[in-house]
N, C-alpha and C positions, 0 to 999 in steps of 0.2 A: 140223790136221793128224789125223790117224785115229785113234780109240783104240784099237783093236786092231792099228794096227799097231805106235803106241807101244809100246802095252802085250807084243807081240812082243818089239820091243826094247829093250826092259828085260827082258824073260827071258830072252835073249841076254846084255843087258848085266852081270848075275849072278852067269852060272851059271859057276863054280870057283873062287870066291870064300867067305873066311873070315867064317862069321856069327861077330861078338862082341860083349858087350857088352848081352845080352839080358837087360831088367830085372829083369822073371819069369820066366820059360820057362825060362831060358839058354839056352847055346850052341847045348845037346847033348836042347834038343826036339827030340819026334820033330819035328817038320811046319817048327821054324824061322818059329814065325807070326810075323809083330806082327797081335792084336787091340786093335781102337782102337772108340771109342764115339762116337757124333757129338750134337752139344750143338744143336740149335737147330737142323729139318729142313722149317719150311715151302719154301723156296729153293731161297735158294744153299745148306743147308743138306743138304737131303735132292741137290742134283748133286755135293756135295762126298761125302758116304753114299757116292749108288753109286760115284765117281769112285777115292774109297782104296778101293773092294770088288774091284773090275778088276785092284786093283797087283798083282803077283805074291807069291805068301804072305803078302795083305794081308786081315785080315777082318772082320767090321762085327758087333762080338759087340750093344753096345747103341744107342737109340737117346733122345734126351731131350729131351721136348718137353711143354708148359708147355698145349695148345690140337690138339682132336678131330684138327682137319680137318689141322693141319700132321704131327701124327701122323701118319695115315693118308699122305701125301704121301710120309714118312718109307720107310716101309716097303711103300710103290710102287714107289718107286726101289730099294728093296734086292727086288724079288719076282722075280727072278732067281738072285739070291747062293745061292750053297749053304748058309750060313746065314741061316735068318731071325732074327732081330734079337729081344732084348725092350726090350719098353718100359721107362722109366723115367721120372718128370715131377718130381721133385726132385734138380736136382745135390748139392744135399749127401748127399743117399743111396747114389745110385751112382758119387759119386766113393773111395766107405767099399768098393767090389765088391774082391776081387786080383786077377780073374783078367782085365785086361786092362792094355794096358802104355802107351797115346797119348790123348788127349783130343780129338777136333778140335770148335773151339766157331765158331759160325755165329751166334750173338745176334744181340737190341738194342747197339748199341754200351756201356749202362750194364754188363751182364752180364760184357765185356770179362774186364778181369783180377783181376772178384772171384774168378770160374768158373775160370782161370788155377790163382792162385794156390792156392785149393784141391782144383786137382784135381793141383801139383806138391809139396806138403804129404802128396799120399798115393801117390807112390814116384809119379805119373802122367808121360810129356812131354808135352807140351803143341804142336798148332796150331794156333794163333788166328789169327781172323779181320782185317782191315784194321777201323778202327785197333782195335791192340790195347789201348786206353785211351780209358777214357772224359772225361778232366781231365791235364793234364803230370801230378801226381806222381802219377797214377796208374800212368805210364808210368814212372820209374822208382823204384817200387815195383813194379810184374814187371820190369825190368831187375836189380836188387838178386835177387829169389824168382834170377832167374838164375843165380844165382852161389850161393846161398844149401843153396838144394838141389841142385842138381845134373843140374836135368832139363832135357833139350836141350828152348826153348821158341820157336816158331821163325812169325812174323806173314806173313800171310797179301799180301806184298806180291812178287807172283809174278812181275812182269819179272825179275825177279832172278834168277832162275834159267831164265830166257827163250836158249839159247847165244849166239841172233846180237846178244840185248842184253849178253851177257857180249863176249865178243868186242866193243865196238860199245866199252865204257868201257873195254877194255883198251888199244886202239886212241887211244880220246882223249886217257886217263897218256901212254898211249907220245906225246904230239906228234903225230897226224898234223893235225890243223887247230892246232896249236900251242900256244899257253899260254889254255889252255879258263878262260875268266873269266866270263860270264854266262850263262845258260839261264832260257828263258824255260817257258811252260806252261801247259796250256789244255785247261780241260772244256764240254760248252756239252750241252741237252737243251732239251726242248719240255714239261716237264713242266707240266700241268696247276693249278689251285686247287682244295686241301685242301675248301675251306668254314669253315662256323662249326659244329661239331660240336656235338652234341646227348648232354648229360649223359645216359644211359643205364644199364638193369642191366647190372653185366656178363654177359655172357652165357653160361649150362650148359656152352656147350663150351670152357671158361677159364680157367684158373687165372687171375686177376688181382695174386692176393697171389706169387703167388712169379713172375709175368714182373715184376712192381717188381723183385721182390726186393729191390735193395740203394739201391734209389731215393726219398729219401722220398714218402711217397704223395699219388698224385691222382685223383681221382675219375674212372671212366671215362668215355669221352666214345668217335661210332661214328665219328667219322674216326680214329683210334690204331693198330690194330689189325689188316691184320702192318704194311705196311709207312712212312705216314706218321710215325711215332716217330721218324724219323728229323731232323724238324721243328721238334723241341721242345728246350729244352737239356736240359729233366728227361731225356732218355732218347736224346736224338741229338744231332749233331756238326755235324752242317749238312752240306752239297755240298763242303766244304773238306775235313773228313776221311774223308768215303762217299767222293768220287770225287777228289779233289786229294791224297790220300795216294800214289795209285801214281805219278804223273808229279813230285810234288815230290818223291819218294823217289828218282827217278832222276835227277834234274837235283842231289838230291845227290852219289848215286853217282858220277854223269861230272863231275865240277865236284872233289868228292875234300876238303869242307866238310862242319862239322859242325852244332858249338852257333852264333846267327848273337849278331851285336853290337845288331841294327837292326832289326825286325820292322814293321812300316806294310798296314792290313787297312783300305778302305774299300770298305761297297755297304749295303743294305740288303733289305727283303719292296719290289721298285719292281711284278712288275707282277699282285699280286692283294692284294682285304684280303682275308685271310681267317683260318687259326688257326696258321700257318707265322708260329713266330717266327723262323728263323733267316734269313741271307741268297738270295735269290735269284740274288742279283748282287755281284757280289763279285773286287778286283783286292788282294793283297797282293805285298807287296816284300817282300824276306830280304836286307840286308846283311850278310854277314863279314870284318870288316872292310873296309882301303880298301878290299883287292882281289879281290873276287866277290859276285855276285848272285847273288838266283833274282825271276824274278816269276813269278805264277799268274793266271788269267783263269779264274774260275764261274761260267757264263753258264746256272740251272737252265729260263732259264722262254724262252730264246730258241733254237735250234740252228742262225744261221750259222755254216758253218763257218769254222776259223780255218785257213789254209796246207792248204784242202779236205778237213778234215778233223774233228771231233767231240770228238778229245781226242789229245793227244799232246806232247812237247816239242822246245825247239832247242835245240842247246850254240851258242856264238858263240865262238870262239877270235881270235890277232892273223892266223892263218895260211888261218880257212875255217869251216865249218860243218856241224855233225852236226842232219836234221829228223829227226825221230820221227813215226809218223804215228796212233802209239798199240796197233797190235798189236806184233814181233817181226818190223818191218821199219826200215829209214832205210837213206839214203840222207847220202854226205859232198861235200861244195861248197869249191873252193876259196878263197881272197880273192879271184878274178875272176869268185864266180861262178859257175863248172863244175865240172859234176856230175864224180863221184871213183870213185865208188861208190856201188851201186843191189842193195842184200843185201834179196833178200823175203824177207819170214814164210809160213813154214807155215799160217798159218792168216790170215786176215782179222779183223781186229776187227771189232769191232761193240761203237760204245760205249756207247752206250745200252740195255744187254744187260743185264740187272738179278740176272743169273744168273750166266754169266759173259762178261767183256767181250772176250777176249782164247781162249775157246774152252779147247779140248783143249788150248792150251799151258800151261795152268796144268797139267797131269800133273805137267809138269818140277821144277813148285815141290812136289807132293805126293811126289813119288819121290824127292826130296831128301830131305823129311824123315822118309820113310822110311827111306834109303839109310844115314842118319844115326843112327839109332837102332839100327839093325844094324852102325853101326863100321863103313860100305862110305865115306861120305860124311863132311864137315859140313857146319852151318846154311850154307844158303844166304843167309837172313834173321833172325837171330840176334835175337833180343828187346834185347840191350845194345846192337844199334845201329839197330836199325827203329823205335826207340819213339823214334830222332830226329827222325826224318823226322815220325813223327806230331806231335812235339811241336810242328815248324816249324809246322803245320796248326793247331793248338791257341794257340799264339802271334797267327797271324792273323785267327783267334773272338775270344780278347781285346783285341791289340785295334780288334777292330771293333762290339764289344758298349760298350767306354767311347770309342772315340775319338779313344784316347791314342795314340801313338807308341809305341811300349817300346825300352828301349835295355832290353838283357839278357848278362850276365856269359858272356863267350866259354867261360871251363871248361864252361860245366854248364848252358848257356838262361836261368839264373835270371832274371825281369826285376828290373831294381832302381830303385828311389827310389822307385817309382808304386803306390802301395800301396793303392789302388782295381781297380789291373790284376792283381796282387797276391794278391785277394780270391779271384780266380778262379784259380787257382793250382788248386788243389783245391775239392773238391763238397759237401754235405753227405750225408750217407747213412743212412739208415730207420734208427734203434733195433737194433743188435744183427746189423749187418748189414754194417758199415767191413769194409775187406779190410787186414788184418795176419798180419804174417812173424809167428810163431811161433819 
């Protein structure tokens, strides 16, 4: 989808609508703008900053990062925006500013929940990239904050806002493939070894103290920043949460399930011997009573496609199947595997693009968040539902790390009768940084 065309259409769609529920400026503000700030602008965050700045009546007032190059990336992304953003390094100071409406979070995973809670406690709405939490405890905490503080919190599971997939989910729930009882999802890549890092002095361009923030302190090493933190448990959550979240979320959405009764995961770091701690190969299964189940296959270091695609999901029913190949596309087959429907996506998926795997289809999700702030829409991925998909990914990681099959409470996903696994429900925090609800 062309960004310019989307913005034009969005402008037309919003014409004549009454603006309500403005948190700071009020519905009678001269511009009726939504003012946002973006935290974490090295890569995905720079894309978010530019995308939000080009939505109708949205302005990026501040960017926040702790590394000089990342800050410059953020400024470059906004060089054509009417307003030059002010730069902050410390999010604790930025959230105190009273002249913006929402915080967009695209930091490393360990910052997602703490930053979001700081924001809502300071009267800000939040858009937080996946995963919304570094561990199951944080997901529950963020869902509680969503209700306690009355601010909108949207997670970045962008497929929830794609018009074609919204329609596809409706068709499945209406019974187009009969009783949908099993879903399969996958993600593959050809990531290279990160090697054995050397402990070196922190570069003068980086505030490593603020970068670590809530995480227990570790020495700086030269294979950590900017991207490889994903593969260290102290800061990241592995491929399951990094990419699996998207398709696992679609599986849960299309099947209409919430919390699992049993989770099992196997895999490991097989491709290389290096500092990478999370699995590069992982197969996880999630059971929901004796009625439905989901499986996910992740291969970070072997990109042989599944169904001809690097990522996607399939929903299986007793009267047919629905196949998605990573973007807004889908095909529906009957029980004899005869093609019944072939819906094309506006933009082709690029599974290994770390900035935006689904291209400008993401703009639908950003627009939904902004329209919700204005009172024109409802969140497509409110965090009190979105965290349930992230929880599945966390449970898969816990199962893989402990080697245990997890039995869970179907009311809340809590692990039952397994002390070693339950110890991974929550992380340790650097003293003074633990997120709490006031």
